[in-house]
C-alpha positions as CSV (number, residue, x, y, z in Angstrom):
1,Q,-121.3,-5.9,86.7
2,V,-119.8,-6.3,90.2
3,Q,-116.2,-5.4,89.8
4,P,-114.2,-4.2,92.8
5,V,-111.6,-1.4,92.1
6,E,-108.9,-0.9,94.6
7,S,-106.7,2.2,95.2
8,G,-104.6,3.7,97.9
9,G,-101.5,1.5,97.9
10,G,-98.0,2.9,97.9
11,L,-94.6,3.0,99.6
12,V,-94.5,3.9,103.3
13,Q,-92.0,3.6,106.1
14,A,-92.5,1.1,109.0
15,G,-94.8,2.6,111.6
16,G,-96.6,4.7,109.0
17,S,-100.2,4.4,107.8
18,L,-102.1,3.9,104.5
19,R,-105.8,3.7,103.7
20,L,-106.9,1.4,100.9
21,S,-110.2,1.9,99.1
22,C,-112.4,-0.6,97.3
23,V,-115.2,0.8,95.1
24,V,-118.0,-1.4,93.9
25,S,-120.1,0.7,91.6
26,I,-122.9,-1.8,91.2
27,I,-123.7,-3.4,94.6
28,P,-125.7,-6.6,94.2
29,F,-128.7,-7.1,96.5
30,D,-127.2,-10.5,97.5
31,L,-123.8,-9.3,98.6
32,H,-122.6,-11.2,101.6
33,S,-119.3,-9.5,102.4
34,I,-116.3,-7.6,101.2
35,A,-112.8,-8.8,102.1
36,W,-109.3,-7.6,101.8
37,H,-106.7,-10.2,101.0
38,R,-102.9,-9.8,100.4
39,Q,-100.2,-11.7,98.7
40,A,-96.5,-11.3,99.4
41,P,-93.9,-12.5,96.9
42,G,-93.5,-16.2,97.3
43,N,-96.4,-16.5,99.6
44,E,-100.0,-17.7,99.2
45,R,-102.8,-15.2,99.2
46,E,-104.2,-14.7,102.7
47,L,-107.3,-13.1,104.1
48,V,-106.5,-9.9,106.0
49,A,-110.0,-8.6,107.0
50,Q,-113.6,-9.1,106.1
51,I,-116.8,-7.2,106.8
52,T,-120.2,-8.6,106.2
53,E,-123.3,-6.6,105.1
54,A,-124.5,-7.1,108.7
55,G,-121.4,-5.3,109.9
56,T,-119.5,-8.2,111.4
57,T,-115.8,-7.9,111.0
58,T,-113.0,-10.4,111.2
59,Y,-109.2,-10.0,111.0
60,V,-106.2,-12.2,110.7
61,D,-104.3,-12.2,114.0
62,S,-101.3,-10.4,112.6
63,V,-103.2,-7.2,111.9
64,K,-105.6,-7.1,114.9
65,G,-105.4,-3.7,116.6
66,R,-103.6,-2.1,113.6
67,F,-106.0,-2.5,110.7
68,T,-109.7,-1.5,110.5
69,I,-112.1,-2.4,107.8
70,S,-115.2,-0.3,107.3
71,K,-117.9,0.6,104.8
72,D,-119.0,3.9,103.5
73,S,-122.4,3.2,102.0
74,T,-122.9,6.6,100.5
75,K,-119.8,6.2,98.4
76,K,-120.2,2.4,97.7
77,T,-116.7,2.1,99.1
78,W,-115.0,-0.2,101.5
79,L,-112.0,1.0,103.4
80,L,-109.0,-0.7,105.0
81,Q,-107.2,1.7,107.4
82,M,-103.8,0.3,108.1
83,N,-101.8,1.8,111.0
84,R,-98.4,0.9,112.5
85,L,-97.4,-0.8,109.3
86,K,-94.6,-3.4,109.3
87,P,-92.4,-4.6,106.5
88,E,-94.2,-8.0,106.7
89,D,-97.4,-6.2,105.6
90,T,-95.8,-5.7,102.2
91,G,-97.7,-7.3,99.4
92,V,-100.4,-6.8,96.8
93,Y,-103.8,-6.1,98.5
94,Y,-106.9,-7.4,96.8
95,C,-110.5,-6.6,97.4
96,A,-113.0,-9.4,96.9
97,A,-116.8,-9.5,96.9
98,R,-118.6,-12.5,98.1
99,I,-122.1,-13.2,96.9
100,W,-124.6,-15.4,98.8
101,G,-124.7,-18.8,97.2
102,S,-121.7,-18.3,95.0
103,I,-118.7,-20.6,95.1
104,E,-116.3,-18.0,93.8
105,D,-115.5,-14.5,94.9
106,I,-115.2,-11.5,92.6
107,W,-111.7,-10.0,92.7
108,G,-110.3,-6.7,91.9
109,Q,-106.9,-6.1,90.2
110,G,-105.0,-5.4,93.4
111,T,-103.0,-2.5,94.8
112,Q,-99.3,-2.7,95.9
113,V,-98.4,-1.9,99.4
114,T,-94.7,-1.7,100.3
115,V,-93.5,-1.0,103.8
116,S,-89.8,-0.2,104.1
117,S,-87.8,-0.9,107.3
């Protein structure tokens, strides 16, 4: 079963860094991409960063130059390196797997990131 499992969240001061990990133990042959989304209290979930199996990356404007998404194939892990964190980066971060031809992504349980000012 394809089930992303996130880790790495925590409490950090503004300007600090965190690295989130998303492990997908069974990688389907038709995986299209892995994406990180976040949801702050009272806000809708938003796409933060995405990486396709071809290696193409996209980022929401607010994190460009600060966040980096990458893949460690040997560990079946996708990483989100978050630098120069801001209080507005606070939220629950979710990893989602997109499969070719599927209308729904497969979501992890999320990991909390809190950035204090």
